[in-house]
C-alpha positions, -999 to 999 in steps of 0.1 A, spaced: 0 1 -1 30 24 8 41 21 -28 6 29 -41 3 59 -21 39 72 -28 30 68 -64 -3 84 -61 15 114 -42 41 117 -70 14 120 -96 -2 150 -77 32 168 -75 35 163 -110 5 182 -116 -23 155 -115 -35 143 -150 -24 107 -161 6 95 -143 14 60 -157 32 35 -136 62 19 -150 52 -14 -170 71 -37 -149 59 -23 -117 29 -35 -94 11 -8 -73 -16 -29 -57 -48 -8 -49 -62 -7 -15 -91 -32 -12 -126 -24 3 -163 -39 2 -191 -14 -1 -228 -17 -11 -239 -5 -48 -265 18 -43 -286 7 -72 -287 -29 -63 -277 -33 -25 -252 -57 -37 -219 -56 -17 -190 -52 -43 -154 -59 -32 -129 -43 -52 -105 -75 -50 -133 -97 -64 -130 -77 -95 -94 -90 -103 -92 -99 -139 -110 -69 -150 -97 -37 -158 -111 -12 -132 -117 27 -135 -122 40 -98 -139 74 -99 -144 93 -68 -172 122 -75 -199 141 -61 -234 150 -73 -228 189 -67 -193 186 -87 -196 206 -120 -166 186 -136 -178 154 -123 -212 159 -137 -195 166 -170 -177 133 -170 -203 110 -158 -221 108 -195 -187 99 -210 -183 70 -181 -219 57 -189 -208 54 -227 -173 39 -218 -190 14 -196 -216 6 -224 -188 1 -249 -160 -14 -229 -178 -35 -202 -183 -66 -225 -144 -65 -230 -135 -66 -191 -139 -32 -178 -156 -23 -146 -163 12 -133 -168 19 -99 -180 54 -87 -172 62 -52 -196 92 -44 -184 115 -17 -216 133 -12 -225 134 27 -262 137 25 -270 102 25 -278 78 -3 -312 95 -15 -295 124 -35 -272 100 -50 -298 75 -62 -318 101 -76 -287 112 -94 -281 77 -107 -315 76 -121 -314 109 -139 -281 103 -155 -287 69 -164 -257 56 -146 -250 19 -157 -221 11 -136 -215 4 -98 -220 35 -77 -212 35 -39 -212 61 -10 -173 65 -4 -163 61 32 -135 82 51 -116 49 53 -118 42 18 -108 80 9 -80 80 30 -67 47 17 -64 63 -18 -44 93 -6 -72 116 11 -88 122 -24 -85 163 -19 -99 170 -53 -127 155 -74 -134 139 -98 -104 117 -88 -100 88 -113 -77 59 -108 -72 31 -137 -64 -2 -121 -50 -32 -143 -62 -67 -142 -42 -76 -112 -52 -45 -92 -20 -25 -101 -23 13 -106 -17 21 -141 -29 57 -142 -45 88 -122 -65 119 -130 -75 148 -111 -102 169 -125 -121 168 -159 -106 142 -182 -117 138 -219 -134 107 -228 -109 97 -254 -79 100 -226 -97 74 -205 -107 53 -236 -72 50 -249 -57 40 -214 -86 14 -207 -81 -2 -242 -44 -2 -235 -49 -19 -201 -76 -45 -218 -49 -54 -243 -25 -66 -214 
């Protein structure tokens, strides 16, 4: 976990955006189990091993997050059959009702959970949102973005990870 957080902190010092880990390095992501708000099903990150995971910290009130979500919905529709799993971690603090309403209004088709303080700390504190992590098939950190990111940037990184 320390290597993961060190890499994450380094990417922030370099100005956020994509910071790809060296291809021969493994930065295991911190594990967690949270309930998917739409289904009530418990999702454990480590159970997604073998899939490429896009982990997105966001909030309903965040304009850049709201702008990115339609891209994530499209990416999930396009790349889920090829092995992508998107996990949205809402940092909203008003309970599940506004997030569930948001899920319905935006047609979110991927896992969405309420982020706990413990999960946020495990990922370096998540001081800015959206904060998105790309995890490889073995849970290794492949990329990290802070702030709005264009869909094509995500698509290219995800397709490269799926090809590995």
